[in-house]
Structure formats: C-alpha cells, structure tokens
MIDOPA-406013 format. One record per residue: residue number from 1; x, y, z of N, C-alpha, C in turn; residue in three letters. Coordinates in Angstrom, 2 decimals, decimal comma, padded with zeros to 5 digits, m for minus. Layout:
N
REC / k / n_px / n_py / n_pz / ca_px / ca_py / ca_pz / c_px / c_py / c_pz / r
REC / NUM / X / Y / Z / X / Y / Z / X / Y / Z / ALA
...
This chain:
105
REC / k / n_px / n_py / n_pz / ca_px / ca_py / ca_pz / c_px / c_py / c_pz / r
REC / 1 / 000,86 / m001,29 / 000,24 / 000,13 / m000,14 / m000,05 / 000,83 / 001,41 / 000,14 / MET
REC / 2 / 002,03 / 001,36 / 000,59 / 002,84 / 002,38 / 001,18 / 003,28 / 002,97 / m000,44 / LEU
REC / 3 / 003,58 / 001,90 / m001,34 / 003,98 / 002,30 / m002,80 / 003,18 / 003,18 / m003,59 / LYS
REC / 4 / 001,71 / 002,91 / m003,25 / 000,73 / 003,90 / m003,95 / 001,14 / 005,46 / m003,84 / LEU
REC / 5 / 001,29 / 005,79 / m002,73 / 001,59 / 007,09 / m002,28 / 002,80 / 008,12 / m002,72 / PHE
REC / 6 / 002,78 / 009,23 / m003,29 / 003,79 / 009,92 / m003,34 / 004,64 / 009,85 / m002,16 / PRO
REC / 7 / 005,85 / 010,61 / m002,26 / 006,69 / 010,61 / m001,13 / 006,25 / 011,88 / m000,42 / LYS
REC / 8 / 005,36 / 012,69 / m000,79 / 005,27 / 013,84 / 000,04 / 004,20 / 013,32 / 001,30 / THR
REC / 9 / 003,24 / 012,17 / 000,83 / 002,25 / 011,77 / 001,95 / 002,80 / 010,19 / 002,50 / THR
REC / 10 / 003,78 / 009,61 / 001,68 / 004,00 / 008,13 / 002,04 / 004,16 / 007,96 / 003,40 / ARG
REC / 11 / 004,79 / 008,85 / 003,86 / 005,24 / 008,58 / 005,47 / 004,34 / 009,22 / 006,35 / TYR
REC / 12 / 003,24 / 009,49 / 006,03 / 002,33 / 010,16 / 006,83 / 000,73 / 009,37 / 006,77 / SER
REC / 13 / 000,12 / 009,62 / 005,39 / m001,15 / 008,76 / 005,26 / m000,71 / 007,34 / 004,89 / LEU
REC / 14 / 000,24 / 007,21 / 004,13 / 000,59 / 005,92 / 003,57 / 000,92 / 005,07 / 004,62 / GLY
REC / 15 / 001,67 / 005,24 / 005,54 / 002,00 / 004,56 / 006,99 / 000,87 / 004,10 / 007,60 / ILE
REC / 16 / 000,01 / 005,13 / 007,70 / m001,22 / 004,98 / 008,77 / m002,15 / 004,00 / 007,81 / LYS
REC / 17 / m002,33 / 004,25 / 006,70 / m003,18 / 003,34 / 005,92 / m002,59 / 001,95 / 006,14 / THR
REC / 18 / m001,35 / 001,63 / 005,98 / m000,74 / 000,32 / 006,14 / m001,12 / m000,17 / 007,49 / ASP
REC / 19 / m000,64 / 000,46 / 008,50 / m001,03 / m000,17 / 010,04 / m002,57 / m000,29 / 010,10 / VAL
REC / 20 / m003,35 / 000,63 / 009,68 / m004,69 / 000,31 / 009,52 / m005,20 / m001,07 / 008,80 / LEU
REC / 21 / m004,50 / m001,33 / 008,01 / m004,85 / m002,53 / 007,03 / m004,21 / m003,77 / 008,05 / PHE
REC / 22 / m003,21 / m003,74 / 008,63 / m002,87 / m004,76 / 009,59 / m003,85 / m004,90 / 010,89 / ILE
REC / 23 / m004,00 / m003,74 / 011,46 / m005,00 / m003,80 / 012,46 / m006,33 / m004,44 / 012,05 / GLU
REC / 24 / m006,82 / m004,13 / 011,18 / m008,12 / m004,91 / 010,78 / m007,60 / m006,21 / 010,39 / ILE
REC / 25 / m006,79 / m006,51 / 009,72 / m006,37 / m008,21 / 009,60 / m006,36 / m008,88 / 010,97 / PHE
REC / 26 / m005,58 / m008,16 / 011,80 / m005,56 / m008,79 / 013,11 / m006,86 / m009,07 / 013,90 / GLU
REC / 27 / m007,72 / m008,02 / 013,78 / m009,08 / m008,22 / 014,43 / m009,72 / m009,12 / 014,01 / SER
REC / 28 / m009,79 / m009,14 / 012,71 / m010,55 / m010,42 / 012,09 / m009,98 / m011,48 / 012,32 / ILE
REC / 29 / m008,79 / m011,87 / 012,30 / m008,00 / m013,16 / 012,72 / m008,61 / m013,22 / 014,06 / SER
REC / 30 / m008,31 / m012,54 / 014,97 / m008,59 / m012,82 / 016,35 / m009,99 / m013,10 / 016,73 / THR
REC / 31 / m011,20 / m012,40 / 015,91 / m012,27 / m012,74 / 016,08 / m012,64 / m014,28 / 015,20 / ALA
REC / 32 / m011,98 / m014,54 / 014,34 / m012,02 / m015,74 / 013,65 / m011,71 / m016,87 / 014,72 / THR
REC / 33 / m010,72 / m016,72 / 015,71 / m010,53 / m017,67 / 016,51 / m010,81 / m017,63 / 018,05 / PHE
REC / 34 / m011,72 / m016,83 / 018,07 / m012,34 / m016,42 / 019,46 / m013,66 / m017,23 / 019,84 / THR
REC / 35 / m014,02 / m017,55 / 021,17 / m015,47 / m018,08 / 021,25 / m016,56 / m017,03 / 020,81 / ALA
REC / 36 / m017,38 / m017,88 / 020,30 / m018,74 / m017,14 / 020,01 / m019,10 / m015,90 / 020,68 / LYS
REC / 37 / m018,92 / m015,90 / 022,03 / m019,63 / m014,93 / 023,14 / m018,54 / m013,91 / 023,07 / THR
REC / 38 / m017,52 / m014,13 / 022,39 / m016,30 / m012,96 / 022,72 / m015,99 / m012,29 / 021,25 / GLU
REC / 39 / m016,64 / m012,73 / 020,19 / m016,23 / m012,51 / 018,93 / m016,62 / m010,81 / 018,83 / LYS
REC / 40 / m017,82 / m010,45 / 019,19 / m018,34 / m009,18 / 018,85 / m017,34 / m007,83 / 019,11 / SER
REC / 41 / m016,67 / m007,79 / 020,10 / m015,70 / m006,46 / 020,22 / m014,51 / m006,58 / 018,92 / PRO
REC / 42 / m014,21 / m007,92 / 018,56 / m013,27 / m007,77 / 017,56 / m013,77 / m007,33 / 016,40 / TRP
REC / 43 / m014,87 / m007,80 / 016,06 / m015,71 / m007,70 / 014,84 / m015,90 / m005,94 / 014,76 / VAL
REC / 44 / m016,58 / m005,39 / 015,88 / m016,81 / m004,02 / 015,94 / m015,32 / m003,18 / 015,74 / ARG
REC / 45 / m014,53 / m003,75 / 016,43 / m013,08 / m003,12 / 016,15 / m012,41 / m003,18 / 014,76 / ARG
REC / 46 / m012,79 / m004,06 / 014,07 / m012,38 / m004,32 / 012,54 / m013,46 / m003,26 / 011,70 / ALA
REC / 47 / m014,56 / m003,20 / 011,98 / m015,43 / m002,29 / 011,42 / m014,99 / m000,73 / 011,73 / ILE
REC / 48 / m014,89 / m000,67 / 012,80 / m014,18 / 000,82 / 013,05 / m012,80 / 001,39 / 012,50 / ILE
REC / 49 / m011,94 / 000,30 / 012,57 / m010,57 / 000,59 / 011,72 / m010,78 / 000,71 / 010,45 / LYS
REC / 50 / m011,82 / m000,22 / 009,74 / m012,16 / m000,03 / 008,13 / m012,51 / 000,91 / 008,01 / LEU
REC / 51 / m013,63 / 002,03 / 008,80 / m014,26 / 003,16 / 008,46 / m013,15 / 004,13 / 008,74 / ASP
REC / 52 / m012,15 / 003,89 / 009,42 / m011,15 / 005,17 / 009,64 / m010,11 / 005,09 / 008,38 / THR
REC / 53 / m010,24 / 003,92 / 008,03 / m009,10 / 003,53 / 006,74 / m009,87 / 004,31 / 005,52 / LEU
REC / 54 / m011,00 / 003,80 / 005,44 / m011,80 / 004,45 / 004,21 / m011,78 / 005,88 / 004,31 / LYS
REC / 55 / m012,02 / 006,66 / 005,70 / m011,75 / 008,05 / 005,45 / m010,41 / 008,61 / 005,17 / GLY
REC / 56 / m009,47 / 007,95 / 005,68 / m008,10 / 008,22 / 005,24 / m007,70 / 008,09 / 003,72 / LEU
REC / 57 / m008,53 / 007,11 / 003,15 / m008,16 / 007,22 / 002,06 / m009,07 / 008,13 / 001,22 / LEU
REC / 58 / m010,07 / 008,66 / 001,38 / m011,02 / 009,50 / 000,75 / m009,89 / 010,90 / 000,73 / ARG
REC / 59 / m009,46 / 011,00 / 001,96 / m008,61 / 012,46 / 002,21 / m007,45 / 012,24 / 001,31 / VAL
REC / 60 / m006,65 / 010,99 / 001,03 / m005,61 / 010,93 / 000,22 / m006,03 / 011,08 / m000,95 / ALA
REC / 61 / m007,22 / 010,83 / m001,63 / m007,50 / 010,91 / m002,98 / m008,10 / 012,52 / m003,18 / TRP
REC / 62 / m008,46 / 013,20 / m002,11 / m009,13 / 014,64 / m002,27 / m007,85 / 015,40 / m002,46 / GLU
REC / 63 / m006,58 / 014,86 / m001,95 / m005,34 / 015,79 / m001,77 / m004,49 / 015,35 / m003,07 / ILE
REC / 64 / m005,30 / 014,42 / m003,89 / m004,70 / 013,93 / m004,98 / m003,21 / 013,05 / m004,55 / LYS
REC / 65 / m003,29 / 012,23 / m003,28 / m002,11 / 011,51 / m002,96 / m002,49 / 010,02 / m003,95 / SER
REC / 66 / m003,81 / 009,92 / m004,06 / m004,18 / 008,62 / m005,07 / m005,06 / 009,14 / m005,99 / LEU
REC / 67 / m004,70 / 008,49 / m007,09 / m005,62 / 008,91 / m008,41 / m006,75 / 008,26 / m008,39 / ASP
REC / 68 / m007,73 / 008,37 / m009,21 / m008,92 / 007,95 / m009,37 / m009,24 / 006,71 / m009,26 / ASN
REC / 69 / m008,38 / 005,88 / m010,37 / m008,41 / 004,57 / m010,34 / m008,18 / 003,67 / m009,36 / LYS
REC / 70 / m007,05 / 004,21 / m008,72 / m006,66 / 003,27 / m007,35 / m007,72 / 003,56 / m006,32 / LYS
REC / 71 / m008,01 / 004,88 / m006,17 / m009,19 / 005,01 / m005,02 / m010,32 / 004,23 / m005,39 / TYR
REC / 72 / m010,94 / 004,23 / m006,30 / m012,09 / 003,55 / m006,84 / m011,76 / 002,09 / m006,46 / ILE
REC / 73 / m010,73 / 001,47 / m007,23 / m010,40 / m000,04 / m006,84 / m010,68 / m000,05 / m005,51 / THR
REC / 74 / m009,80 / 000,46 / m004,63 / m009,46 / 000,18 / m003,41 / m010,99 / 000,46 / m002,16 / LEU
REC / 75 / m011,54 / 001,39 / m003,18 / m012,81 / 002,03 / m002,26 / m013,86 / 000,71 / m002,46 / SER
REC / 76 / m013,94 / 000,03 / m003,55 / m014,84 / m001,19 / m003,95 / m014,44 / m002,30 / m003,22 / GLU
REC / 77 / m013,25 / m002,45 / m003,01 / m012,90 / m003,69 / m002,16 / m013,11 / m003,52 / m000,79 / GLN
REC / 78 / m012,90 / m002,38 / m000,21 / m013,13 / m001,95 / 001,29 / m014,76 / m002,07 / 001,55 / LEU
REC / 79 / m015,47 / m001,62 / 000,43 / m016,93 / m001,53 / 000,67 / m017,45 / m002,86 / 000,64 / SER
REC / 80 / m016,72 / m003,73 / 000,21 / m017,33 / m005,32 / 000,41 / m016,84 / m005,87 / 001,49 / GLU
REC / 81 / m015,75 / m005,79 / 001,81 / m015,16 / m005,85 / 003,32 / m016,00 / m005,57 / 004,23 / ILE
REC / 82 / m016,57 / m004,22 / 004,12 / m017,46 / m003,71 / 005,10 / m018,79 / m004,45 / 005,23 / GLY
REC / 83 / m019,50 / m004,66 / 003,84 / m020,64 / m005,35 / 003,83 / m020,51 / m006,83 / 004,64 / ARG
REC / 84 / m019,14 / m007,43 / 004,52 / m019,13 / m008,73 / 005,05 / m018,99 / m008,57 / 006,48 / GLN
REC / 85 / m018,45 / m007,94 / 006,95 / m017,94 / m007,65 / 008,26 / m019,41 / m006,74 / 009,10 / LEU
REC / 86 / m020,35 / m006,14 / 008,11 / m021,58 / m005,99 / 008,91 / m022,49 / m007,00 / 009,11 / GLY
REC / 87 / m022,54 / m007,89 / 008,11 / m023,34 / m009,32 / 008,00 / m022,83 / m010,19 / 009,04 / GLY
REC / 88 / m021,36 / m010,00 / 009,58 / m021,03 / m011,06 / 010,29 / m021,23 / m010,32 / 011,93 / TRP
REC / 89 / m021,18 / m009,03 / 012,02 / m021,46 / m008,26 / 013,22 / m023,14 / m008,76 / 013,56 / HIS
REC / 90 / m024,06 / m008,58 / 012,50 / m025,43 / m008,86 / 012,66 / m025,71 / m010,31 / 013,16 / ASN
REC / 91 / m024,82 / m011,13 / 012,41 / m025,18 / m012,52 / 012,92 / m025,01 / m012,83 / 014,39 / GLN
REC / 92 / m023,77 / m012,40 / 014,95 / m023,09 / m012,44 / 016,01 / m024,35 / m011,86 / 017,11 / ILE
REC / 93 / m024,83 / m010,67 / 016,84 / m025,91 / m010,17 / 017,65 / m027,02 / m010,94 / 017,78 / VAL
REC / 94 / m027,43 / m011,42 / 016,67 / m028,59 / m012,34 / 016,64 / m028,49 / m013,56 / 017,43 / LYS
REC / 95 / m027,18 / m014,20 / 017,31 / m026,99 / m015,27 / 018,26 / m026,86 / m015,18 / 019,57 / GLN
REC / 96 / m026,38 / m013,90 / 020,00 / m026,12 / m013,58 / 021,33 / m027,34 / m012,88 / 021,93 / ASN
REC / 97 / m028,31 / m012,54 / 021,32 / m029,30 / m011,95 / 021,92 / m030,15 / m012,59 / 022,79 / SER
REC / 98 / m030,70 / m011,97 / 024,15 / m031,32 / m012,71 / 025,17 / m032,42 / m013,41 / 024,54 / PRO
REC / 99 / m033,33 / m012,96 / 023,54 / m034,60 / m013,48 / 023,05 / m034,22 / m014,81 / 022,51 / SER
REC / 100 / m032,99 / m014,82 / 021,66 / m032,81 / m016,04 / 021,21 / m032,53 / m017,31 / 021,98 / ARG
REC / 101 / m031,77 / m016,88 / 023,28 / m031,39 / m017,72 / 024,18 / m032,08 / m018,26 / 025,34 / ASN
REC / 102 / m033,38 / m017,60 / 025,32 / m034,44 / m018,09 / 026,38 / m035,18 / m019,28 / 026,06 / VAL
REC / 103 / m035,31 / m019,73 / 024,97 / m035,93 / m020,86 / 024,46 / m035,00 / m021,90 / 024,40 / GLY
REC / 104 / m033,72 / m021,76 / 024,71 / m032,94 / m023,06 / 024,37 / m032,17 / m023,66 / 025,56 / GLU
REC / 105 / m032,94 / m023,48 / 026,78 / m032,39 / m023,87 / 027,99 / m032,86 / m025,41 / 027,94 / LYS
C-alpha cells in the first residue's frame, strides 16, 4: 500500500493506512479464532478501523495522493469487506441476543 502514495504523503498517510490494514487483519483473525460470545468486540473493532481507513483514503484521494483508478479500486474492495463485516456483526448480535437464548435452555 505504501508504494501507492507519493513521497509527500508516503510517510504520513501511507504508513497510517498500512497500519490500519494490519490492525483490521489482526482484528478479523482474532475474531475468527475467538469463542462465539467474545467475537463481537473484535468484529466491531475491525469495522471501526475499516471506516477510519476508508476516511483516510478519501482524504488521500481529495489531496491527489491517490489517483481516481486506485481510489475506486480500493473503495470497492473495502466496501465489500465492510458489507461482510456488517453481516458477521449482525449474525453475532442475533446469536447472542437474550430472546434467542431464552428458549434454548
């Protein structure tokens, strides 16, 4: 990701976006291997980091550090990841809701 940025923003926006990518990956990986009742905070953390990343990429695009093609490609992929994370979060919420667990005793 870092190579996509010009030198003027590579060591500010570029590094921050790289760090966010890694943190999103870590959160998703942790959620994947965590007990069902403990997944929600990790998925929420990934969603928050993803939203932050999308915002920073928009800033990079607006200041012309990313060209249109790169921005559109990244935005489309990140939107799909966001939809998947949102679906996962909703599934977790439904599975952990008290009304669902009442009849399962």
